[in-house]
N, C-alpha and C positions, 0 to 999 in steps of 0.2 A: 333442129339435129346439127352437130358442129360438121363441118365441112370435113370431108374427105378427099384421099387420092384418087377413090372410088370412080368409074363411070356410073356405075347404077349403084342401088341403095343395095347395102348388104344385110342378111337376116342377124338381126341381133338378139344374142342367145347370151342368157344369164345361169352359170353353172356353179352350184352351191355344193360346198364339202360340207361331209358332216363332223360333228362336234359336239352334238347335247345342247347344253345351255350356252356354250359359246355361240349358237347360231343366231343368236339375237343380233350379234355383228351384221348378219343379211339383212336386219330393216334398213339401219342406217345405208347400207352400200345399196339397197333398192332405191330409198328414198333419194340419194343422189343422182343416180339414173333417171329418175322421174323427173327431178328440177331441172336437169340440162338436157329435156325433151328425147332422152333415150328411153323408148317404149319396147321390151323384148318380145320377141316373134316366136321366141322359144327358150321354156324353162329345162332345167336339168339339175335333178339333184342326187345324194345319196345321204341316208339316213335322217339326221335333222333339217339337212339339204332338202331334202326331197318331201318332206312336211311343209316345209316355208314355200319349195316350190309350188306344190298341189294349191296352197291357197292362193297365191297369185296366180297361177293358170285359171284357176277356179273363178276368178271374178274381173268383172270390167275394168278396164284399166284406170278407171276413174276412182273405183273403189278399192284397188288392189291394195294398196298401204293402209287405210283404214282395217281392213279383215285380218293383214297380218301382223298390224298392233293388238289387232283383238284377241288373236291366237294367242299370243303372248302372254296379255293379261289374265285371258285364261287358265294357259298351263302355271302361272305364278301366283302365290300369295301375297295378298296385302301387305305390308309392313312398311318399313321404314326406309325412305329414300334420301339418305342425309349424306352431306360430304362427311365423310369420316377421314382421320389421321391415319396415316398408312399402318401403327402399331396397333390403330385398332381395325382396321379392315381385316388382315388375317382372322382374327378372333371372328369378328362378325360372319364371314365369308365360310367358316369352319362351321359354324352353327345351323347355317342355311342348307349346305350341302346335307349336313346329319338328319336335319329334318327332312327331306329330300328321300334321303334313305331309308329314314324310320317310315313314316308315312306316306310317301310317295308324292305325286303331284297333281294338284285337281285337275279333270278333265286330261290326264294325260295316264298315268299309271298309278296302280296304287296296289301295296304289298298283300301277297296271299297270306289268306288266315292259319294255313298251315306251312311250317318250312317244307322247301321242296326236298331236303335229305330225309325228311320223316312223312312224303307224301307215297301214296301208293303209284307205282308206274301209271305215265301218262302225261297229259300235260300240266298239269298242276306241277309235276315232279320234276318240270325243266326249265323252270325258270322262279325267279325268286318275288316279281312284280306282274300284274294281270293288266296287259294294256285295252281292256275291253272301252274304257273311259274316250281313248282317242279316236274311235271309229266314230263316237257321236260328234264329237266336236269336230271332226274333218267332214262330215254329212252336212253340219251346221254352217261352216263357213267358209267352204268351196262349193261351186255350182260343178259337177261332176258331169250333167249332159252338156252344160258350156264347155268342159274339157273335152267332151269326145265330138263336140262340133269342129273340133281342131281350129276354132278363132285365136286360139293361142298352142302351140306345139309343149308339150309334155312329156320329158322322159325322166323314171327313175329308177335306179339299181338297184338289185338283191341277189343274195348269193344263195342257189338253192344247196339245202342244208346234204340231199343225198348223194352229192357228186362236186359240191363246191363250185359249181359254176355259178361265176356271175353274169347273171340275165340282166337285160334293157328291156324294161315294158317302155310302150311309146304309144302314144295317143293317134299316131298317125295308122299305124297297126294294129293296135290291142282298143278293146273298148277295158277303161281304166274306171274302178273305182275307191274308194279308200283303201281295200285291204293292199291294193299296190304300192300305197305310200307308207301305212303301217309296215309291211313287210320288209321294206328299204331302211325303217329304224330298229327292225327288231333285233337289237345286240344280245347276245347271249352273254353268260348266264342270267343278266336282268331279266329279258323280255324273252317270251314263247317264240319258236316259231310262227310264221302265218300262212296260214293255207291259201293258196289261189290254184285252182281247178286240181287236180291231184297231186300237186307236189306243197311242198312247204319250204319257207324262204328265211333265211336270217340277214340281219343288216348287210347291205352291201360292203359296209367299210370293213367287213371278215376278211373280203378279197382285196377291194380297191376303195378307198375313201373319197377319191374323186371321180364323178362320172364322164369327163373331157374325153376320153378315149373313147367310150362309148357313141357320145354325140358324134365325132367326127367319124366315127365308122356306119352312122345311120345317115350322114349327111349328103345329100346327093350332088349336082352340079352348082348349088349358089356359095356366093360369096358369102364370108362368115364375119361378124365383127363381135366375139368372144369377150364376156365380163367371167373373168375366174374367180370367184370368192373364197379362197381360203381361210380353215380356222387353225391348222398347225402348221409349225415352222421345221421344216426340216435341219436348218441350220440353228445353233444357240451355243448359249458358253459353257464351259464347262463347270458343273454342279458342286457347291460346296457344301450343301447341307441334304440331309434325307431326304427332304420333303424336295428338294431341285432334283434330286436323282430319282424320284418318281413321278414328277411332272416331265423332264427329259425323256424318260423312257416313254411315256406317251406320244410326247411330239413326235418322237421318231417312228414308233408303231403306227401313227393318223397319218402320216404326212404323205403316205404313199408315192414319194418320190416323185411327185409331180413335177416340178423343173425337169428332170432327166429326162422322162418319159415324154414329155412335151419336146423338149429339147431336141431327141431324137427322132418322134415324128415329123417335127418342120424340117428337119435335115433330109429324112426322107420325102418329103412332099417337094422339097426345093430339088433334091436331085431329080426326080420327075419331071420336074420343067426343065433344067438342063439337058436331059435327053431328049425331050421333046424337040427340043431345038437344035438338037445335033444327032440326027436319028442313025447317023451312020455308026456313031458308038454301039449302039444297041447289039450288032453282031460281032464287036467287038471281043477278043478274049478276055481282054482288061476290064468288063463288065458283062462277068457271065450269070448275073441273077437280076434281069431288072424289076424295077420297083412297080409297084401296082395301084398305087395313089392316082386317083385323076389330075389331068394338069393343068382342069379348065378353073378350078377354084383359087381365090385369094381368101385368104383366113390372115386374120389377125387376133392374137390372143391377149388381152390385158389382165394381168396376174397380181393382185393385192392379195395378204394373208395378215391375218388377226396377229396382234402384240401384245401379249399377256399384259393384264393391268397390275400397277402394285396393289399388295396382297393379296395376289391370286395364289390358289391351293393345289394340289395334286387331283383335288375332286371339283376342279372347278367346272369340270363339263357337267358337273351333276348339281351345279350351286345355280339355283334358279329366282333369286332375290331381286325384285323391279329395279333394286340399287344398281345392280350387276347388269342388268337386263338395260337398263339405260347408260350406263358409260359404254357398257360392248357395241349398244347402236351408234352412240357418239363416234365412237372409233371409226365405225365402218362409215358413217357418214362422210368425214373428214379425210379418208384414206380413198374412199372412191372420188371424193370431189377432187382432190390433189391430182389422181390419175385422169380424170376426164381433163381437167384443166392444161395440164400435159399436151393430152389427145396423143400419144405417138402415132396413132392409127395415121393421121394425118400429114408424117412429114415426108418427106421426100426417102426413096430406099433405092436400095441397090440393084433393081429389077426382079428380085425375087418374092414370088407370091405369097410367101408364108412367113409372119413374123409372131415372135413371141416377146410380148414386153410386161418384164420383171419389174413392175413400178416399184415397188414396196426394198428390192434390194439396190435402191438407190442410198448411199451412206448418210448424205446430208438429210436427206428424207427421214430416214429411219432415226437419226438424233434430234430432229426436231418432233418427232412423234411423242419419242420417251420425255420430252421434256415438258410436251402440251398434255398428257395425261395427267386427269384428275386422280385422287387417291381412293 
C-alpha cells in the first residue's frame, strides 16, 4: 500500500453508487485498487453498488475480482464486443437497451407475464419485472456466511416503503442475506419492493443514491481512507437535443448532490477538531450549537465519477451489452489508477483531520479522459 501521512493504517472503505448498467465502472475501479495493494476492509453500496459490494465482500480477497467479473458475465448476454464508430455506437446501444426492456437480463430480472396495469392487486401489480433470478445469482456468487463472519464489513442502503426512511443494513450489527442487497436495488416501478422481516424496501436511490453518509454515521473511532466511486455527475453541459435533456435529467436526479453533502460534513467535522483544541469557545455565545461528530478520526475521501462514453443514450443505465461493460470497466480502471497515482491523502495538509479529494474535477484530467475514450 502507498505510504500515507498517518501513524496507523486506516480502515480502507470502498463506497459504490447506484446506476444500473453503469455499475460496470466499479469493476475497473476495484481492479485498480487491487493492483495497487489496497484491500478494502469495508464495502458500502446502494442499488447496483450494493450488488457489486455484496459480491466483493462475499469472497476472499484473491477471488473478489474474478467473482465480480463473473457476476457481470451472468447478467449480460453474449454479443458483439467490437469497436464501433460513434455514429454506430448510439444505434447499437439503443438496440441493446431495448432488448433489456423487452426481455429483461439473464440471472437478474425478467418481464412479468401480465402487464402490472392489468394484474390483480398484489406484488405482480406493483412492478414490470420480477427479480427472483437475482436472489439465486447472489447466492451463487457471494458467500453470505463469510459476509456475516465480519471478515470484511458490508453496508447496504434501502428505502422503507411505508415511511420513506433510508435504512442502512450493516454486517457488523445485522445478519445479512441476499434480500438485503436485492432490496437496495429494487427500483420502482421496474422492480417490486423486497421484503425484509415485516417491512418492504425499495432502492436506496429513491432517497439517496450514495451510501457515504450512512458509512460515516456507522464508523466509530477508526481512521478512514474512503474510495468513493460515483456513476452520475451533477455537473454537465447544457443539453442541445431531447436525448441530452433526458440524460441530463437523470444525472441531476441520481447524482445525490454528493459533493455538497460531503463538503458540508467535512466542514462540520473539521470544526469539531478546532473546537476540541480551543475548548473555551464552546461556552461562547458565538458558538451556540456545538457539533457532535467524534474529534479523534482522520478521514480522507477520494472521489471519482464516471463520465459517459461516446454514443451513450438516455437508457444507458439499462444498457448491459458486453461491449459497454468492457468500456465502462476500462474507464473505471483508468480513473482510479490516476487517483491512486496522485495519492492526495499522502500529501501534507493544513492540520485538519478530514479531506475530500475530488480528483475527477481536475480540468486537465477531464480533458485527457475525453480524448482517451473509445467509441
